[in-house]
C-alpha positions as CSV (number, residue, x, y, z in Angstrom):
1,X,149.4,155.7,70.6
2,X,151.3,155.2,73.7
3,X,152.2,158.2,76.3
4,X,155.8,157.6,75.2
5,X,155.2,157.8,71.2
6,X,152.9,160.8,71.7
7,X,155.7,162.9,73.9
8,X,158.8,161.9,70.9
9,X,156.7,162.6,68.6
10,X,155.9,165.9,70.0
11,X,159.7,166.4,70.3
12,X,160.1,165.7,67.0
13,X,157.6,168.6,65.2
14,X,159.0,171.4,67.9
15,X,162.8,170.1,66.2
16,X,161.4,170.1,62.7
17,X,159.5,173.7,63.2
18,X,162.8,174.5,65.1
19,X,164.7,173.2,61.7
20,X,162.3,175.0,59.4
21,X,163.0,178.5,61.2
22,X,166.8,177.8,61.1
23,X,166.6,176.7,57.6
24,X,165.0,180.2,56.5
25,X,167.1,182.6,58.8
26,X,170.3,180.4,57.5
27,X,171.5,179.4,61.4
28,X,173.6,176.3,60.1
29,X,174.6,175.7,63.8
30,X,171.2,175.3,65.1
31,X,170.5,173.5,61.7
32,X,172.9,170.9,61.9
33,X,171.5,170.3,65.8
34,X,168.0,170.1,65.0
35,X,167.8,168.4,61.4
36,X,169.1,164.7,62.7
37,X,167.3,165.6,66.2
38,X,164.2,165.3,64.1
39,X,165.2,162.0,62.6
40,X,166.1,160.9,66.0
41,X,162.9,161.7,67.7
42,X,161.1,160.1,64.8
43,X,163.1,156.7,65.4
44,X,162.3,156.6,68.8
45,X,158.6,157.5,68.3
46,X,158.8,154.4,65.7
47,X,160.3,152.4,68.6
48,X,157.9,153.1,70.8
49,X,154.8,152.5,68.6
50,X,153.2,149.6,69.0
51,X,152.1,148.3,65.0
52,X,150.4,145.6,64.3
53,X,153.7,143.8,62.7
54,X,157.0,144.4,64.6
55,X,158.2,143.3,60.8
56,X,157.2,146.4,59.4
57,X,158.4,149.1,62.0
58,X,161.7,147.2,61.8
59,X,162.0,148.1,58.3
60,X,160.5,151.4,58.7
61,X,163.0,152.3,61.1
62,X,165.6,151.1,59.0
63,X,164.4,153.6,56.4
64,X,164.7,156.2,59.1
65,X,168.3,155.4,60.0
66,X,169.2,155.7,56.5
67,X,167.3,158.9,55.7
68,X,168.8,160.1,58.9
69,X,172.2,159.4,57.1
70,X,171.3,160.7,54.0
71,X,170.5,164.0,56.0
72,X,173.7,164.4,57.3
73,X,175.6,163.7,53.9
74,X,173.3,166.2,52.6
75,X,173.5,169.3,55.2
76,X,177.7,168.8,55.2
77,X,179.0,171.9,53.4
78,X,181.2,169.3,51.2
79,X,179.2,168.3,48.5
80,X,178.2,164.7,49.2
81,X,174.5,164.8,47.1
82,X,176.0,161.6,45.2
83,X,176.3,159.7,49.0
84,X,172.5,161.2,50.4
85,X,171.3,160.3,47.2
86,X,172.1,156.1,47.6
87,X,171.2,156.5,51.6
88,X,168.1,157.8,50.6
89,X,167.6,155.2,47.6
90,X,167.9,152.7,50.5
91,X,165.7,153.7,52.5
92,X,162.7,154.4,50.2
93,X,163.6,150.2,49.5
94,X,162.8,149.3,53.8
95,X,159.7,151.9,53.3
96,X,159.1,149.7,50.2
97,X,159.6,146.5,51.7
98,X,158.1,147.7,54.9
99,X,155.1,148.5,53.1
100,X,154.9,145.0,51.0
101,X,155.7,142.9,54.5
102,X,152.2,144.9,55.8
103,X,150.3,144.1,52.5
104,X,149.7,145.8,48.8
105,X,146.4,145.6,47.2
106,X,147.1,144.8,43.2
107,X,144.9,146.7,42.0
108,X,145.7,149.4,43.9
109,X,149.4,149.3,43.5
110,X,148.9,149.5,39.8
111,X,146.8,152.4,40.1
112,X,149.4,154.0,41.4
113,X,151.9,152.8,39.1
114,X,150.3,154.8,36.3
115,X,149.9,158.0,38.8
116,X,153.6,158.3,39.6
117,X,154.4,157.1,35.7
118,X,152.2,160.1,34.5
119,X,154.2,162.3,36.8
120,X,157.9,161.4,36.0
121,X,156.6,162.1,32.0
122,X,156.0,165.5,33.2
123,X,158.5,166.5,35.9
124,X,161.4,163.2,35.3
125,X,161.6,164.3,32.1
126,X,162.4,168.2,32.9
127,X,164.8,167.3,35.8
128,X,166.6,164.6,33.5
129,X,167.1,166.9,31.0
130,X,168.5,169.6,33.3
131,X,171.2,166.5,34.5
132,X,172.4,165.6,30.9
133,X,172.4,169.5,30.3
134,X,174.4,170.2,33.7
135,X,178.0,170.4,34.7
136,X,177.8,166.7,35.8
137,X,175.8,164.7,33.5
138,X,176.9,161.4,34.8
139,X,174.6,161.8,37.4
140,X,171.6,161.2,34.9
141,X,172.3,157.0,35.8
142,X,171.9,157.4,40.0
143,X,169.1,160.1,39.0
144,X,167.1,157.7,37.1
145,X,167.3,155.3,39.0
146,X,166.5,157.2,42.3
147,X,163.3,158.5,40.5
148,X,161.8,155.2,39.8
149,X,162.5,153.6,43.2
150,X,160.8,156.7,45.2
151,X,157.9,155.9,42.4
152,X,157.5,152.8,43.2
153,X,157.3,153.9,47.4
154,X,154.6,155.8,46.3
155,X,153.1,153.4,44.3
156,X,153.5,151.1,47.3
157,X,151.7,153.5,49.3
158,X,148.6,153.6,47.5
159,X,149.0,149.5,47.3
160,X,148.8,149.7,51.3
161,X,145.7,152.0,51.3
162,X,146.6,154.1,54.4
163,X,146.0,157.3,54.3
164,X,149.1,158.4,56.7
165,X,151.0,156.3,54.1
166,X,150.1,157.7,50.5
167,X,150.4,161.5,52.4
168,X,153.6,160.6,53.6
169,X,154.8,159.1,50.3
170,X,153.7,162.1,48.2
171,X,155.1,165.0,50.4
172,X,158.1,162.7,50.4
173,X,157.9,162.8,46.4
174,X,157.2,166.7,46.3
175,X,160.2,166.9,49.0
176,X,162.5,165.2,46.4
177,X,160.7,166.3,43.3
178,X,161.8,170.2,44.7
179,X,165.6,169.4,45.7
180,X,166.0,167.9,42.1
181,X,164.1,170.7,40.6
182,X,166.1,173.7,42.4
183,X,169.6,171.6,41.7
184,X,169.3,170.6,38.2
185,X,166.7,172.4,36.3
186,X,166.4,176.1,38.3
187,X,166.3,177.7,42.0
188,X,162.9,179.0,43.4
189,X,162.2,181.0,46.1
190,X,162.5,179.6,49.5
191,X,163.2,176.1,48.3
192,X,165.0,175.0,51.4
193,X,162.5,175.7,54.0
194,X,159.5,173.6,51.5
195,X,162.0,171.0,51.0
196,X,162.0,170.1,54.7
197,X,158.8,171.5,55.6
198,X,157.7,168.8,53.3
199,X,160.4,166.3,53.8
200,X,159.7,166.3,57.9
201,X,155.6,166.3,57.1
202,X,156.2,162.9,55.2
203,X,158.6,161.1,57.5
204,X,156.3,162.0,60.5
205,X,153.3,161.0,57.9
206,X,155.0,157.4,57.6
207,X,155.9,156.8,60.5
208,X,151.9,157.5,61.8
209,X,150.8,154.7,59.4
210,X,152.3,152.2,61.9
211,X,149.8,153.1,64.3
């Protein structure tokens, strides 16, 4: 890792931790700055790294930028959940393409699919029931599509076999599961902080997998 990439990553972690503190103390002004700033710095980190295949980095940068857009949609006071969902769905697709460009081993990919399908059978089913029983059952289709796409992203990371990518993808899965659980099933204590911690560490892991 170059010195510039290391500095940008360190600044991204500082911005992320500051955002976690802002979320915990409900400091909206600080959150509006630090949440997108973290992603901007991670984009800079990815652009400064020297990956084996620049095409993989290009797809990952696209995923980070789409995640940044999703962050903004979900952060604003107005309920733009569908737009945020769409931005992150496209971001996961970009990650998937990047991972397959890097190289996904078939047997590991199949193992990943079995694992995520088992998780979906338990957690995904409960979330889907919550969506259908809620005030906007029309979200069931988009939520199902999103669950399958992020599951494919996790399976692809397992298929790549890179530890940082696997950890990042799994943390992303946890973060999004927490969002869905708290929105559609029931709220849990300190959910917003847990969501942001797992989300930012997920993105850091995925960026570091480029090294």
